[in-house]
C-alpha positions in Angstrom: 98.2 81.0 97.3 98.0 84.6 98.3 95.1 86.9 99.1 94.9 90.5 100.1 92.5 92.0 102.6 91.8 95.4 104.0 91.6 96.2 107.7 88.3 95.1 109.3 86.1 97.6 111.0 86.4 98.7 114.7 84.2 95.7 115.5 87.1 93.4 114.9 87.6 91.9 118.4 91.3 92.3 118.3 91.5 95.9 117.4 91.0 96.8 121.1 94.5 95.6 121.6 95.8 97.1 118.4 94.7 100.6 119.1 96.6 100.6 122.3 99.9 99.2 121.0 100.2 100.7 117.5 103.4 102.5 116.7 103.1 106.3 116.9 105.5 109.0 116.1 107.6 110.2 119.0 106.1 113.4 120.4 109.4 114.6 121.6 108.6 114.0 125.3 111.7 112.0 126.3 113.3 111.3 129.6 115.0 114.7 129.4 111.7 116.4 130.2 112.5 116.7 133.9 110.2 119.7 134.4 107.1 117.8 133.5 104.9 115.8 135.9 105.9 112.7 134.0 109.3 113.0 135.4 108.0 110.8 138.3 107.8 107.9 135.9 110.9 108.1 133.6 110.9 106.2 130.3 113.2 103.3 129.7 116.6 104.0 128.4 117.0 102.7 124.9 120.1 100.5 124.8 122.1 99.4 121.7 120.7 96.3 120.0 121.9 93.1 121.7 123.7 90.4 119.7 121.4 88.1 117.8 123.3 84.8 117.5 120.1 82.9 116.8 118.3 85.5 114.6 116.2 87.2 113.4 118.7 88.0 110.7 119.6 91.1 108.7 119.8 90.6 104.9 123.5 91.2 105.1 123.9 88.2 107.4 122.3 85.6 105.1 123.9 84.4 101.9 120.7 82.8 100.5 117.7 84.5 102.1 115.1 83.1 99.7 116.1 79.5 100.5 113.3 78.0 102.4 111.6 81.4 102.8 108.9 83.4 101.0 110.2 86.8 99.7 107.9 89.6 100.8 110.3 92.3 100.0 110.8 93.8 103.5 111.1 90.4 105.1 111.7 86.8 104.1 109.3 84.6 106.0 110.4 81.0 106.7 108.1 78.2 105.4 107.1 75.0 107.2 104.7 72.2 106.3 101.1 72.9 107.2 101.3 76.7 107.5 99.2 79.4 106.0 100.5 82.8 105.2 98.4 86.0 105.4 99.2 89.6 104.7 97.9 92.6 106.6 97.1 95.8 104.7 97.0 99.4 105.9 95.7 101.7 103.1 97.4 100.5 99.9 100.5 99.1 101.7 101.2 95.6 103.0 102.7 96.1 106.4 102.6 92.7 108.1 102.6 89.0 107.5 100.8 86.4 109.7 101.9 82.8 109.8 99.1 80.5 110.9 100.1 77.0 112.1 97.3 74.7 113.2 95.6 76.6 116.2 98.3 79.2 116.7 99.6 82.3 114.7 102.4 84.8 114.8 102.1 88.1 113.1 105.4 89.6 111.9 106.0 93.3 111.4 109.3 95.1 110.7 110.0 98.7 111.5 112.8 101.2 111.0 114.8 102.0 114.1 117.6 104.3 115.1 121.1 103.3 114.1 122.6 102.9 117.5 119.5 102.3 119.7 117.1 99.5 120.2 113.4 100.4 120.8 111.9 97.2 122.1 112.2 98.3 125.8 110.3 101.5 125.0 107.7 99.8 122.8 107.0 97.2 125.6 106.3 100.0 128.0 103.9 101.7 125.5 102.0 98.4 124.8 101.7 97.6 128.5 100.4 101.0 129.4 97.8 101.0 126.7 96.5 97.5 127.6 96.4 98.2 131.3 94.5 101.4 130.7 91.8 99.4 129.0 91.6 97.0 131.9 93.9 94.3 130.6 96.6 92.5 132.5 100.2 92.4 131.5 103.1 90.2 132.6 106.6 91.1 131.5 108.8 88.1 131.6 112.1 86.9 130.1 111.0 84.2 127.6 112.7 82.1 125.0 113.2 85.2 122.8 114.2 87.6 125.5 111.9 90.0 127.2 108.3 89.7 126.1 104.8 90.7 127.2 102.1 88.2 128.0 98.8 90.0 127.9 95.2 89.4 128.7 93.4 91.8 126.4 89.8 92.7 126.9 87.7 91.9 123.8 84.1 91.8 122.8 82.8 88.4 121.9 80.5 87.7 119.0 77.5 87.5 121.3 78.3 91.0 122.6 79.6 89.9 126.0 83.1 90.8 127.2 85.9 88.3 127.1 89.7 88.1 127.3 92.2 87.2 124.5 95.6 85.9 125.4 98.5 87.2 123.3 102.3 87.4 123.5 104.2 90.4 122.2 107.8 89.5 121.3 110.4 91.7 119.7 114.1 91.9 118.6 116.1 94.9 117.8 118.4 94.7 114.8 120.7 97.0 112.9 118.5 100.0 112.0 115.3 97.8 112.3 113.0 96.3 114.8 111.0 93.1 114.3 107.9 92.5 116.4 105.9 89.4 116.6 102.4 88.9 118.1 101.6 85.3 119.0 98.0 84.3 119.4 95.9 81.2 119.8 97.3 78.1 121.5 100.8 79.5 121.3 99.8 82.3 123.7 97.6 80.1 125.9 100.3 77.5 126.3 103.7 79.2 125.4 105.5 75.9 125.6 103.6 74.9 122.5 104.8 77.8 120.5 108.3 76.5 119.7 107.8 76.3 116.0 106.3 79.8 115.8 109.2 81.1 117.8 111.6 79.4 115.4 109.9 81.0 112.4 110.3 84.4 114.1 114.0 83.7 114.7 114.6 82.6 111.2 113.0 85.6 109.6 115.2 87.9 107.5 114.7 91.6 107.5 115.5 93.9 104.6 115.7 97.4 105.9 117.1 99.0 102.8 119.5 102.0 102.6 117.0 104.8 102.1 116.1 107.3 104.9 113.3 106.2 107.2 112.0 107.7 110.4 112.2 105.5 113.4 109.1 103.3 113.8 108.1 103.7 110.1 106.8 100.3 108.9 109.0 98.5 106.4 106.6 98.0 103.6 106.1 94.5 102.2 105.1 93.2 98.8 103.6 90.1 97.4 105.9 87.8 95.4 105.9 88.4 91.7 104.0 85.2 90.8 101.6 85.4 93.8 97.9 85.2 92.9 95.3 87.4 94.7 92.5 85.5 96.2 89.2 87.1 97.2 87.9 86.6 100.7 85.9 83.4 101.0 87.0 82.0 97.6 88.3 78.5 97.8 91.1 77.6 95.3 91.1 74.0 94.4 94.3 74.5 92.4 96.3 75.9 95.3 98.3 72.6 95.6 99.8 73.4 92.2 101.3 76.7 93.4 104.9 76.8 94.3 103.7 78.4 97.6 101.4 75.6 98.5 103.6 73.2 100.4 100.9 72.8 103.0 100.7 76.6 103.4 97.1 76.8 102.4 95.1 79.8 101.2 96.2 83.3 102.3 93.1 84.8 103.9 92.1 87.3 106.5 91.8 86.5 110.2 91.6 88.2 113.5 94.3 90.7 114.2 96.0 92.1 117.3 97.5 95.2 115.8 96.7 98.2 113.6 99.3 100.4 111.9 98.3 103.8 110.6 
């Protein structure tokens, strides 16, 4: 059962992280700007996308992408028993999907990327800089999915006091696309418990399309044709009759880590 929600206000505890790591248009200040003061801290070189023998997959690499997955247009999201699927909305566009599994979640977002360059190294640097500027702590490690960021993000707790949210930023460069995941909950607190979420990320299929897109433009998603919109807080007793039930539960809004504008 699907529902659609708008972005929460700035009081959403996770937007602190989102504002620092959202994708922005390239200002043109690359590593070639040797005459600037920033030359002392050169940006990472964007390397060609590495091989992906275990996924995520491009649509051209999968013969039956809808088999065992939910078709969201720009991505096909794998389904597993007991999961919930939520969509994230920016304006009128659906730009992300979040899979919630027990006490963990992974948010999936696909973006356009240059034809011959990967952007994950550069994006990691931007995320790390934004979070550390806000007083957070970043560890860059080589995890099960390659290089990732494990972050302690400052957040405001419901009682108004300060706290820390643990999140993992993962990413894979593909052919003309980039897939990013944000793991939260127990899968971030104990990364060894995130194996199923990591497998969902690996088995996601990305549909970039052939049309022109600027690098870092979000690949817009859509709801399946027979999905039903569910208002926030509404319980659907008939959701077990939906072909999307399968233990997935009601698609509803939850805390977010990112914001895309």
